[in-house]
MDTraj code that builds the backbone (N, CA, C; nanometers):
import mdtraj as md
import numpy as np

residues = "MET GLY THR ARG ILE ILE LYS MET ASP PRO ALA GLN GLY PHE SER ALA GLN GLY ALA GLY ALA ALA VAL ILE LEU THR SER SER HIS PHE GLY PHE PRO LEU SER THR THR GLN VAL ILE SER GLY GLY ILE MET GLY ALA GLY ALA GLY LYS SER VAL SER ALA VAL ARG TRP GLY VAL ALA GLY ASN ILE ALA VAL ALA TRP LEU LEU THR LEU PRO ALA SER ALA LEU ILE GLY ALA GLY THR TYR GLU VAL SER SER LEU PHE GLY SER GLY ALA ALA GLY PRO VAL VAL ILE SER VAL LEU ALA LEU MET ALA THR ALA GLY ALA PHE VAL ARG ARG LEU GLN GLN GLY PRO PRO ALA VAL ARG GLY VAL GLY GLN".split()
xyz = np.array([
    [0.0815, -0.1189, 0.0000],
    [0.0000, 0.0000, 0.0000],
    [0.0860, 0.1255, 0.0000],
    [0.1929, 0.1224, 0.0747],
    [0.2766, 0.2405, 0.0871],
    [0.3377, 0.2852, -0.0436],
    [0.3705, 0.1933, -0.1327],
    [0.4367, 0.2311, -0.2566],
    [0.3435, 0.3048, -0.3510],
    [0.2134, 0.2915, -0.3357],
    [0.1200, 0.3656, -0.4201],
    [0.1012, 0.5080, -0.3699],
    [0.1183, 0.5291, -0.2399],
    [0.0945, 0.6614, -0.1823],
    [0.2233, 0.7431, -0.1798],
    [0.3326, 0.6818, -0.1365],
    [0.4626, 0.7494, -0.1309],
    [0.5702, 0.6489, -0.1669],
    [0.6886, 0.7001, -0.2009],
    [0.8050, 0.6131, -0.2156],
    [0.8672, 0.6059, -0.0765],
    [0.8484, 0.4930, -0.0109],
    [0.8785, 0.4810, 0.1313],
    [1.0181, 0.4252, 0.1559],
    [1.0873, 0.4856, 0.2529],
    [1.2134, 0.4298, 0.2989],
    [1.1873, 0.3593, 0.4336],
    [1.2833, 0.2824, 0.4845],
    [1.2592, 0.2062, 0.6076],
    [1.2167, 0.2917, 0.7272],
    [1.2720, 0.4100, 0.7417],
    [1.2353, 0.4955, 0.8553],
    [1.0889, 0.5386, 0.8457],
    [1.0433, 0.5682, 0.7243],
    [0.9032, 0.6056, 0.7065],
    [0.8112, 0.4870, 0.7345],
    [0.8525, 0.3684, 0.6912],
    [0.7734, 0.2487, 0.7195],
    [0.7610, 0.2241, 0.8685],
    [0.8728, 0.2397, 0.9397],
    [0.8719, 0.2240, 1.0848],
    [0.7796, 0.3272, 1.1489],
    [0.7874, 0.4503, 1.1034],
    [0.7045, 0.5569, 1.1588],
    [0.5568, 0.5311, 1.1334],
    [0.5232, 0.4912, 1.0118],
    [0.3832, 0.4644, 0.9774],
    [0.3282, 0.3485, 1.0599],
    [0.4053, 0.2405, 1.0714],
    [0.3594, 0.1246, 1.1489],
    [0.3499, 0.1566, 1.2975],
    [0.4454, 0.2336, 1.3483],
    [0.4405, 0.2728, 1.4897],
    [0.3205, 0.3606, 1.5198],
    [0.2938, 0.4565, 1.4319],
    [0.1775, 0.5434, 1.4504],
    [0.0487, 0.4621, 1.4430],
    [0.0423, 0.3717, 1.3457],
    [-0.0764, 0.2874, 1.3334],
    [-0.0984, 0.2022, 1.4563],
    [0.0080, 0.1427, 1.5076],
    [-0.0037, 0.0594, 1.6281],
    [-0.0510, 0.1416, 1.7469],
    [0.0025, 0.2620, 1.7615],
    [-0.0378, 0.3476, 1.8735],
    [-0.1860, 0.3837, 1.8640],
    [-0.2328, 0.4176, 1.7456],
    [-0.3737, 0.4542, 1.7277],
    [-0.4639, 0.3334, 1.7514],
    [-0.4270, 0.2190, 1.6975],
    [-0.5095, 0.0987, 1.7137],
    [-0.5157, 0.0561, 1.8600],
    [-0.4032, 0.0564, 1.9291],
    [-0.4031, 0.0167, 2.0702],
    [-0.4809, 0.1154, 2.1563],
    [-0.4651, 0.2439, 2.1301],
    [-0.5386, 0.3443, 2.2063],
    [-0.6885, 0.3324, 2.1813],
    [-0.7255, 0.3157, 2.0565],
    [-0.8664, 0.3008, 2.0225],
    [-0.9256, 0.1752, 2.0863],
    [-0.8513, 0.0678, 2.0849],
    [-0.8979, -0.0567, 2.1470],
    [-0.9139, -0.0397, 2.2980],
    [-0.8227, 0.0317, 2.3599],
    [-0.8302, 0.0547, 2.5037],
    [-0.9596, 0.1274, 2.5417],
    [-0.9974, 0.2266, 2.4600],
    [-1.1175, 0.3037, 2.4896],
    [-1.2441, 0.2434, 2.4282],
    [-1.2292, 0.1363, 2.3511],
    [-1.3449, 0.0673, 2.2948],
    [-1.4020, 0.1304, 2.1696],
    [-1.3223, 0.2094, 2.0999],
    [-1.3701, 0.2727, 1.9773],
    [-1.3461, 0.1812, 1.8575],
    [-1.4433, 0.1677, 1.7682],
    [-1.4207, 0.0890, 1.6471],
    [-1.3404, 0.1700, 1.5463],
    [-1.2620, 0.1027, 1.4667],
    [-1.1871, 0.1698, 1.3610],
    [-1.1522, 0.0705, 1.2525],
    [-1.1076, 0.1239, 1.1420],
    [-1.0607, 0.0422, 1.0314],
    [-0.9084, 0.0435, 1.0322],
    [-0.8491, -0.0732, 1.0484],
    [-0.7030, -0.0786, 1.0509],
    [-0.6433, -0.0340, 0.9175],
    [-0.7124, -0.0615, 0.8085],
    [-0.6634, -0.0172, 0.6776],
    [-0.6587, 0.1341, 0.6713],
    [-0.7615, 0.1999, 0.7223],
    [-0.7635, 0.3454, 0.7210],
    [-0.6548, 0.4029, 0.8114],
    [-0.6342, 0.3390, 0.9255],
    [-0.5308, 0.3867, 1.0181],
    [-0.3931, 0.3763, 0.9539],
    [-0.3628, 0.2632, 0.8939],
    [-0.2316, 0.2447, 0.8317],
    [-0.2151, 0.3385, 0.7121],
    [-0.3211, 0.3564, 0.6328],
    [-0.3135, 0.4505, 0.5204],
    [-0.2832, 0.5908, 0.5701],
    [-0.3495, 0.6318, 0.6762],
    [-0.3231, 0.7632, 0.7334],
    [-0.1814, 0.7749, 0.7853],
    [-0.1317, 0.6689, 0.8493],
    [0.0063, 0.6689, 0.8974],
    [0.1063, 0.6807, 0.7841],
    [0.0786, 0.6141, 0.6738],
    [0.1669, 0.6204, 0.5570],
    [0.1668, 0.7613, 0.4990],
    [0.0471, 0.8215, 0.4872],
    [0.0395, 0.9581, 0.4352],
    [0.1128, 1.0553, 0.5274],
    [0.0955, 1.0377, 0.6577],
    [0.1625, 1.1249, 0.7535],
    [0.3132, 1.1101, 0.7491],
    [0.3601, 0.9861, 0.7387],
    [0.5049, 0.9641, 0.7306],
    [0.5623, 1.0254, 0.6031],
    [0.4883, 1.0156, 0.4940],
    [0.5339, 1.0766, 0.3689],
    [0.5325, 1.2279, 0.3756],
    [0.4248, 1.2836, 0.4347],
    [0.4143, 1.4291, 0.4455],
    [0.5178, 1.4847, 0.5420],
    [0.5591, 1.4042, 0.6415],
    [0.6628, 1.4478, 0.7343],
    [0.7962, 1.4679, 0.6658],
    [0.8222, 1.3890, 0.5647],
    [0.9473, 1.4036, 0.4892],
    [0.9365, 1.5207, 0.3919],
    [0.8264, 1.5207, 0.3154],
    [0.8006, 1.6279, 0.2201],
    [0.6553, 1.6168, 0.1766],
    [0.5827, 1.7262, 0.1864],
    [0.4411, 1.7234, 0.1493],
    [0.4248, 1.6825, 0.0037],
    [0.5185, 1.7199, -0.0798],
    [0.5104, 1.6860, -0.2213],
    [0.5444, 1.5387, -0.2480],
    [0.5965, 1.4680, -0.1471],
    [0.6303, 1.3266, -0.1659],
    [0.5066, 1.2383, -0.1697],
    [0.3963, 1.2876, -0.1155],
    [0.2723, 1.2097, -0.1107],
    [0.2000, 1.2254, -0.2443],
    [0.1544, 1.1156, -0.2992],
    [0.0724, 1.1200, -0.4208],
    [-0.0701, 1.1521, -0.3761],
    [-0.1042, 1.2794, -0.3756],
    [-0.2308, 1.3241, -0.3182],
    [-0.3502, 1.2786, -0.4000],
    [-0.3306, 1.2483, -0.5270],
    [-0.4410, 1.1937, -0.6075],
    [-0.4841, 1.0582, -0.5549],
    [-0.3860, 0.9723, -0.5251],
    [-0.4160, 0.8407, -0.4672],
    [-0.4769, 0.8586, -0.3287],
    [-0.4207, 0.9500, -0.2491],
    [-0.4748, 0.9758, -0.1156],
    [-0.6179, 1.0264, -0.1249],
    [-0.6472, 1.1092, -0.2230],
    [-0.7842, 1.1579, -0.2429],
    [-0.8798, 1.0456, -0.2782],
    [-0.8348, 0.9533, -0.3629],
    [-0.9187, 0.8372, -0.3966],
    [-0.9481, 0.7537, -0.2725],
    [-0.8491, 0.7374, -0.1876],
    [-0.8690, 0.6623, -0.0634],
    [-0.9696, 0.7342, 0.0257],
    [-0.9578, 0.8665, 0.0362],
    [-1.0507, 0.9440, 0.1200],
    [-1.1943, 0.9333, 0.0682],
    [-1.2118, 0.9388, -0.0633],
    [-1.3462, 0.9236, -0.1204],
    [-1.4010, 0.7843, -0.0890],
    [-1.3167, 0.6835, -0.1002],
    [-1.3606, 0.5474, -0.0671],
    [-1.4012, 0.5378, 0.0800],
    [-1.3263, 0.6051, 0.1690],
    [-1.3626, 0.6056, 0.3116],
    [-1.5004, 0.6672, 0.3313],
    [-1.5256, 0.7778, 0.2622],
    [-1.6530, 0.8471, 0.2783],
    [-1.7703, 0.7652, 0.2242],
    [-1.7457, 0.6857, 0.1214],
    [-1.8527, 0.6055, 0.0626],
    [-1.8762, 0.4738, 0.1359],
    [-1.7754, 0.4249, 0.2069],
    [-1.7842, 0.2930, 0.2700],
    [-1.8928, 0.2861, 0.3757],
    [-1.8990, 0.3833, 0.4649],
    [-1.9956, 0.3776, 0.5747],
    [-2.1400, 0.3811, 0.5250],
    [-2.1809, 0.4776, 0.4408],
    [-2.3195, 0.4749, 0.3949],
    [-2.3515, 0.3539, 0.3072],
    [-2.2550, 0.3089, 0.2264],
    [-2.2803, 0.1912, 0.1424],
    [-2.3009, 0.0677, 0.2294],
    [-2.2191, 0.0519, 0.3328],
    [-2.2355, -0.0616, 0.4237],
    [-2.3691, -0.0541, 0.4965],
    [-2.4083, 0.0668, 0.5353],
    [-2.5372, 0.0844, 0.6033],
    [-2.6525, 0.0457, 0.5116],
    [-2.6468, 0.0862, 0.3860],
    [-2.7536, 0.0510, 0.2917],
    [-2.7596, -0.0993, 0.2666],
    [-2.6451, -0.1609, 0.2508],
    [-2.6431, -0.3063, 0.2281],
    [-2.6931, -0.3795, 0.3519],
    [-2.6523, -0.3343, 0.4696],
    [-2.7009, -0.3947, 0.5938],
    [-2.8514, -0.3804, 0.6095],
    [-2.9034, -0.2619, 0.5783],
    [-3.0479, -0.2397, 0.5878],
    [-3.1232, -0.3275, 0.4889],
    [-3.0725, -0.3362, 0.3670],
    [-3.1373, -0.4207, 0.2669],
    [-3.1358, -0.5674, 0.3060],
    [-3.0230, -0.6117, 0.3583],
    [-3.0127, -0.7512, 0.4020],
    [-3.1094, -0.7788, 0.5165],
    [-3.1205, -0.6852, 0.6094],
    [-3.2143, -0.7029, 0.7207],
    [-3.3580, -0.7080, 0.6701],
    [-3.3926, -0.6213, 0.5755],
    [-3.5292, -0.6205, 0.5221],
    [-3.5632, -0.7534, 0.4553],
    [-3.4720, -0.8060, 0.3760],
    [-3.4964, -0.9353, 0.3113],
    [-3.5054, -1.0446, 0.4170],
    [-3.4166, -1.0409, 0.5142],
    [-3.4170, -1.1413, 0.6199],
    [-3.5455, -1.1371, 0.7014],
    [-3.5957, -1.0169, 0.7290],
    [-3.7161, -1.0048, 0.8117],
    [-3.8413, -1.0529, 0.7398],
    [-3.8362, -1.0676, 0.6074],
    [-3.9497, -1.1226, 0.5341],
    [-3.9787, -1.2669, 0.5746],
    [-3.8773, -1.3349, 0.6275],
    [-3.8899, -1.4747, 0.6650],
    [-3.9127, -1.4925, 0.8148],
    [-3.9446, -1.3848, 0.8859],
    [-3.9699, -1.3928, 1.0293],
    [-3.8438, -1.3641, 1.1083],
    [-3.8565, -1.3840, 1.2404],
    [-3.7446, -1.3512, 1.3284],
    [-3.6561, -1.4718, 1.3597],
    [-3.6851, -1.5854, 1.3007],
    [-3.6049, -1.7049, 1.3265],
    [-3.4829, -1.7122, 1.2380],
    [-3.4355, -1.8325, 1.2188],
    [-3.3123, -1.8549, 1.1432],
    [-3.3361, -1.8651, 0.9931],
    [-3.4617, -1.8686, 0.9486],
    [-3.4901, -1.8888, 0.8058],
    [-3.4329, -1.7763, 0.7196],
    [-3.4504, -1.6516, 0.7615],
    [-3.4011, -1.5384, 0.6826],
    [-3.2511, -1.5411, 0.6623],
    [-3.1740, -1.5507, 0.7703],
    [-3.0285, -1.5579, 0.7519],
    [-2.9843, -1.6786, 0.6689],
    [-3.0539, -1.7904, 0.6826],
    [-3.0180, -1.9094, 0.6037],
    [-3.0440, -1.8834, 0.4560],
    [-3.1595, -1.8249, 0.4233],
    [-3.1914, -1.7956, 0.2835],
    [-3.0891, -1.6988, 0.2248],
    [-3.0545, -1.5941, 0.2991],
    [-2.9569, -1.4968, 0.2500],
    [-2.8203, -1.5619, 0.2322],
    [-2.7820, -1.6479, 0.3243],
    [-2.6526, -1.7171, 0.3127],
    [-2.6499, -1.8069, 0.1903],
    [-2.7590, -1.8784, 0.1657],
    [-2.7657, -1.9660, 0.0479],
    [-2.7586, -1.8829, -0.0799],
    [-2.8316, -1.7700, -0.0831],
    [-2.8263, -1.6831, -0.2017],
    [-2.6857, -1.6274, -0.2238],
    [-2.6189, -1.5887, -0.1151],
    [-2.4818, -1.5373, -0.1267],
    [-2.3869, -1.6454, -0.1763],
    [-2.4020, -1.7677, -0.1269],
    [-2.3174, -1.8779, -0.1739],
    [-2.3435, -1.9088, -0.3204],
    [-2.4706, -1.9032, -0.3615],
    [-2.5030, -1.9280, -0.5023],
    [-2.4433, -1.8191, -0.5918],
    [-2.4501, -1.6927, -0.5478],
    [-2.3928, -1.5832, -0.6260],
    [-2.2411, -1.5980, -0.6356],
    [-2.1778, -1.6373, -0.5252],
    [-2.0329, -1.6577, -0.5249],
    [-1.9944, -1.7724, -0.6177],
    [-2.0684, -1.8825, -0.6100],
    [-2.0405, -1.9966, -0.6971],
    [-2.0612, -1.9588, -0.8434],
    [-2.1671, -1.8817, -0.8726],
    [-2.1911, -1.8369, -1.0095],
    [-2.0779, -1.7509, -1.0619],
    [-2.0279, -1.6598, -0.9787],
    [-1.9159, -1.5747, -1.0199],
    [-1.7904, -1.6589, -1.0415],
    [-1.7692, -1.7579, -0.9558],
    [-1.6534, -1.8456, -0.9696],
    [-1.6609, -1.9260, -1.0992],
    [-1.7771, -1.9820, -1.1298],
    [-1.7943, -2.0605, -1.2524],
    [-1.7749, -1.9708, -1.3749],
    [-1.8320, -1.8502, -1.3705],
    [-1.8169, -1.7573, -1.4817],
    [-1.6701, -1.7235, -1.5046],
    [-1.5941, -1.7062, -1.3954],
    [-1.4510, -1.6759, -1.4069],
    [-1.3749, -1.7941, -1.4668],
    [-1.4115, -1.9162, -1.4267],
    [-1.3464, -2.0345, -1.4826],
    [-1.3734, -2.0481, -1.6319],
    [-1.4925, -2.0102, -1.6753],
    [-1.5278, -2.0199, -1.8166],
    [-1.4509, -1.9202, -1.9023],
    [-1.4028, -1.8118, -1.8417],
    [-1.3278, -1.7103, -1.9169],
    [-1.1853, -1.7564, -1.9472],
    [-1.1370, -1.8567, -1.8810],
    [-1.0013, -1.9037, -1.9030],
    [-0.9009, -1.8256, -1.8211],
    [-0.7738, -1.8626, -1.8345],
    [-0.6698, -1.7945, -1.7550],
    [-0.6518, -1.6509, -1.8031],
    [-0.6101, -1.5633, -1.7120],
    [-0.5871, -1.4240, -1.7539],
    [-0.4682, -1.4147, -1.8469],
    [-0.4718, -1.3161, -1.9358],
    [-0.3615, -1.2960, -2.0293],
    [-0.2393, -1.2480, -1.9530],
    [-0.1238, -1.3015, -1.9884],
    [0.0011, -1.2612, -1.9259],
    [0.0637, -1.1551, -2.0147],
    [0.0844, -1.0374, -1.9574],
    [0.1401, -0.9270, -2.0354],
    [0.2921, -0.9291, -2.0317],
    [0.3520, -0.8955, -2.1419],
    [0.4953, -0.8798, -2.1478],
    [0.5731, -1.0078, -2.1739],
    [0.5090, -1.1213, -2.1741],
    [0.5779, -1.2465, -2.1990],
    [0.5485, -1.2902, -2.3419],
    [0.6473, -1.2873, -2.4266],
    [0.6333, -1.3334, -2.5638],
    [0.5513, -1.2419, -2.6511],
    [0.5320, -1.1175, -2.6088],
    [0.4513, -1.0271, -2.6919],
    [0.5366, -0.9213, -2.7525],
])
top = md.Topology()
chain = top.add_chain()
for i, resn in enumerate(residues, 1):
    res = top.add_residue(resn, chain, resSeq=i)
    for name in ("N", "CA", "C"):
        top.add_atom(name, md.element.get_by_symbol(name[0]), res)
traj = md.Trajectory(xyz[None], top)
């Protein structure tokens, strides 16, 4: 992840990981939920900006920030939709079982479709 955001040297990697560990441990101590991916991404950006603000690829960082902003509402909508479908089958185990079976069928369908496409093309070899 770090190589997409900044060109990282060992000291920056140590700093990013140390900052991430401190934030994760502190958050866990106080019982706050967090995303470890977001924490580490922030640590990497901070370590890069500490060396030079121009060292950070802010376009990539912006894409990550947009993804962070979209993740929470998208997860909430998917959770609400899943609950609504599940509640159609009552409050017992039938709803979650039906949703699990549908999810497994969708996963199997995607897997079969991928197998039918054949192996991915290898770029740069013999071309």
